[in-house]
N, C-alpha and C positions, 0 to 999 in steps of 0.2 A: 481786179487789181492783181498785179504781178509783184514778185519779190526777186531780187537779184542777189546772188552770192557772188562776191567779187574778190579779186586779188589785185593789190597795188604793189608796185615796186618802188622803194625809196631810191631816188636819184642821188641821195647823200651817201648812203652806205650799202646799197644793194639788197637790203633786207626786204621782206615781204610782209604785207598786212592783209589779213583776210577778214571780210565783214559781210553783213547782210543789210539790204536797204530796199525801200520802195522806189526811191528817186536817185538813180545812180549819179547823174550829173551834179545834183545838189550835194550828195555825199562826198564826191571827189573834191568839190570846191571847199567843203568843210575841212577835209583833211589837209588840203593845200593852204588854206588860210590860217591854220593853227587852232581852229576852234574845236577840234577833236582832241581831247585830252591825251588819249593813249598813243597818238601818232604825231603829235605836233613837233617833237624833237627830231624827227627823221625826214621832214619834208624838204623838198617837193617830192611828189609822187606821180607815177604814171600808171594808168590802168593797163594791166597785162592779161587779164582774163576775167570773164564773168559768165554766169549761167542764169537763165530765167526760169522761175518756178511759179505755178499758179496756186500752190498750196504753201502757206507760211510755215507750217510745221515741218514739211519736207525740206524746205529751204533751210530752216534752222538746224535740222538734223545733219544736212549735208555740210553746212558751215562748221558745225561742231566736229564732224568727221575730218574735215580738212585741217583742223587745228590740232589734231591728236595723232600720235603714233603712225600707223600705216597710212592714214589719210594725208598726213603731213608729207610723208615720203612720196605718196602717189602724186600729190600736187606738184612737188618739186620736180618729179621725173616726167610727168605727162602734161601738165597744164601751163607751166611757165618756162 
């Protein structure tokens, strides 16, 4: 089983959403259908970056890093 850390860009306001999932296509569909509570007001989204991990804990740590301080800046400068 693999885990994907991903970044979506809102086509509505240009903001980014970072998340983690096992099924990337299903998760993107959930974001764009409005069934994801935290992102439903900024849809539609397009996938701009993702990375695959074999270890769930490593994926979760990387997702957390991308959402905070220097990781947030790193993502905006190098990933999107």
